[in-house]
N, C-alpha and C positions, 0 to 999 in steps of 0.2 A: 445229299439226301436221296435215298432210294425211292423209286416210283414203281408202283404196281398198276398194271392195266388189267382189268378183269371184267368179264361180262359174257353175253351171248349174242348170237345172230342166227338167223334162220335162212335156209335155202328152200326153194320150192320142193315139195314132196317128190322123192325119187331122184333128186339131183345132188344131194349132199355129198355122197361118196365121190362122184366125179368132180365136184367143186373142190373138195379137199385135195384130190389128186392134181387138179389144175393149178392150185395155189402152192403146192409143196415146194417148188423151186424158190418162190418168193420167201417162204418161211425160212428155208435154209440160208438164203442170201441175207435175210435180215439178221440172222444169228451171228453173222460175221461183223456186224457193225460195232463200233466202239461203244462200250457201256451196256450192250445187250447181254444180260445175264441169263434170261430165259425168254423164249418166244415159242408158244405152243398153241395150236388150234386142235381141238379134239372133239370127236363126235360124242354126243350124249347118247348112251346106249338105250335110254328109255324113250327117245324121240327120233323120228325119221327125218326131222328137219333141222334140229338144233345143233349148233357148234359152240363150244366154250372157247373163249379167247383168254389166254393168260400170258402176260408179259411182265418181265422184271427188268428195270433199267437202273443203272448205277447212279444216275443223276438226272435232274431236269434238263440240263443242257444236252445230255446224250439222247433223251427222248425227243427234244426239240429238233436235233439234227436228223433223227429218224423221220419225224413227221414232215420235214422239209426235203427229204431225200427221195431218190428214185424208187426204192423198194416200196415205200409207203404209197407213192403215186401209182406204181404198178399194181399194188394190191387194190387200191380204190378202183382203178380201171377194170381189173378182173372181176371184182365184186359186182360192179355195175352190169357187166356182161352176163353174170351168173344169176341175176335176179334176187340178190340178197334182200331180206326184209326183216322187220322187227328187231332192229339193232338196239341193244341195251348194254353199253360198255362204258365203264367209269375209270377214272384214274385216282390213285391214292398216294399221298405222300407218307412215307414211313419214317417216324422219328425214333422208333425203338424196335429192334428185331432180336429175338432170342429163340432158342430151341423150345419145342413143345415139351420135350422130356428133360427133367432135372437130372443132376448127376447120379441119382439113384435109379434112374430109368422110369420114373413116375410121370405120366402125362399131367401137364399143368395148364390150366386156363389163365391163371394169374401170371403176372410178370415178376419173376423171382430173382433176376440178376441185377436189376437197377438199384 
């Protein structure tokens, strides 16, 4: 079952860009882990402090291995040094995934292939 991690965290004003640069190597290393389909931290262009976190893992065991591994521990240590605050990140189990666009190219909010 696919797992999505999504949310936000904040860095002190004026430090976000340096924080993203300082954590870039850990982001790249995390992407090499088994089951890591997407792992992205991106700056919110409407805020000087907010970063969006998005991760997609192939399975719960893959996510568990990540959370027990060196890249996650490294990221926690780095975040502690950088003064991160106001963390709001959740995990989601995905039981059905399909494209937004149907075969005719129309965007659909409903699930149409199940």
